[in-house]
C-alpha positions, 0 to 999 in steps of 0.5 A: 500500500505504501508503494502505491501511495509513492507511485501516486505521489510521483504522478502528482509531482509530475502534474506539479512540474508540468504546470510549473513548466507552462509559465508565461512567455514574457514573464519567463523571458524577463526573469532570464534577462541578465546584464552579462553578455552572451559568451559569458551566459553560454559559459555559465550554461555549459558549466551548469550542465556538468553540475546538474543534479540527477533529478534535473537530468531525468526531468530534462529527459522526460520533458519531451515525452511529457510535452507530447501529452498536452494539457493535464499531462500530470493527470494523464501520467497519474491515471496511466500509473494507476491503471498499470498498478491495477493491471499488475495487481489483477495479474498477480492476485487473480490470474497468476495467484502468486501474491508477490509485490514484484509484479505490481511493481514491474508493471508500472515501471515497464509501462512507463518506460514503454510509454516514454519510448513510444511518445519520443518516437511519435514526437520525432515522426510528427516533426518529420511530417510537419517540418517540411511544411514549416520550411515551405511556409517560411520559404514563401514568406522570405520569397515575398520579401519578409525578413528571417524574424518575420518569416519565423513568426509567420510560420508560427501564425500559420502552422497549427501544430507542435512545430508551428508552436515552436516557430511561434515561440522563437518568433515571439522571443526574437521580437522581445529582443532575446539574443538569437543564439539563446532562442535557437539553442533553446529550440535545438534542445526541444528538437535535437534532430539533424534536419532542425540542427542544419536549419538552425545552422543555416539561419544563424550563418545567414543572419551573421554573414548573409548568403544564399538562404533561399537556395540552401532552404530549397535543397533542404526542403527537397531532401525532407519532402523526398524522405517523407514521401519514401517513408509513406511508400514504406508504410503503405 
């Protein structure tokens, strides 16, 4: 019984952390402002990564999957854990009749690991499906004469999915005056996939030195669309 109470407590903790993570953008941005320059800030962040506590590392690994659950993620996690406990108890006491605590303990642990892996795979699949559309919209805005910041914001206003929300977040932070390095580094932590990393490198290089942005983006879009088409053919 104590074990079940602990698991429910973990679910409630996830609910608290999920709500805490959904802070207002402007408030979060103002709290993060410091008088130090960007290189010093990056040095502090790099140093803090090595000294990060274990529970923070675990939370950082879990957050992408938690974000996939959307609103009331903590409640969904708690419900899932309770269901897995019930299945474990039923299997242990009714089906197998072995009357041990190991099976009820293993069911929620294995279930949570499976759900975490499944959510990460789903997140990457959704990114691969929606990212080419985001690039196409951004390409159209740039071709129409919009700046990079305006085109990023335009994608956020046009695309109503998680990738679009990420572009919207980037555009709002850039409008508030947050340094592009910080904005793009945060976005790369949310989507640490090769296509997105290459996109960010291309954008940052263009913002600092200029170059043929449209040509590079066109090639990237073509590769991603071909990859998505090939993936759809494999599934059908």
